[in-house]
N, C-alpha and C positions, 0 to 999 in steps of 0.2 A: 059430278066426278071432278076431282082436282086436275089442274094442268099436269102435263107429262113430267114436269120437274118436281112435282109434289106427290106425297103419299098421304093416305088417310090412316091415322093411328087410332086404335081403339084403346080406351082406358077401361081396365077390368078390375073388379074387386079381387084382392089377393086371397080372400077366404072362400067365397062362393063362386068366383069366376064370372059373375054377371057383368055384362057390358054396361058401363055406366054413362059413357059419352065417347065422342070421337072428335078429332081435330085434324086439320090438314097442315102439313109442314113440308118445307123444301127437303128433298132427299139429303142435301149436304148438311142440314141442321138436325136431322133426325137422331133422336137418342131414345132407345127403348128401355134402357136401364134407369131406374130411379129409386131413391130412398124415400120418396114422398108417400104420404098417406092420402086416401080419398074416402069421402063419406059414402057408405053403401046403405041405401034405404032398405035393402033386403035383410042385411045383417044388423041394421040399426046401430052401426058403430063405424069409427074410422078404421080402415084396414089398409094394409100395404097396397100401393097402386101397382098394377101389372100392365105393361104396355105391349101391344102386338100390332102388326100391320093388319088393318081391317080386311077381312075376307080371306086371310091366309089359311085358316083351318078348313073352311068350306072348300077352298081350292084343292087342298091336300086330299080331303075326303072324296071329292069328285074324281081326282086323278086316280086314287087307289081303287075306286069302284070301277074304273074303266079297265083295270088289269084283267087279263084272262083268268078264269077260275081254273085252278089246278087241282088235280086229285091229290089227296093226302099222301105223303111219302110213306113208303113201307119201311118198317124197322130193318135196320141192317143186321144181318146175321152172318157170321164168318163161317166158311166151309169147314174150318177146323173145329168148330163147336159141335158139329153133328156126329 
């Protein structure tokens, strides 16, 4: 786990979204946008590099799974339609 002033950035394939590598960087120097390409062994070609904070999607999925399950909303019908 990186020190508290650093984050782990995941490098993903821009085509198949496979995680290809990670690196740690200081928060102040973090840049998630890039025009670089990265070699993807799954696609067998250079693809646009996509960067994301490592673990972000898993954290979002865990949080949304903890939300209470609600009953589906009933369609709205106006009293004037009857």
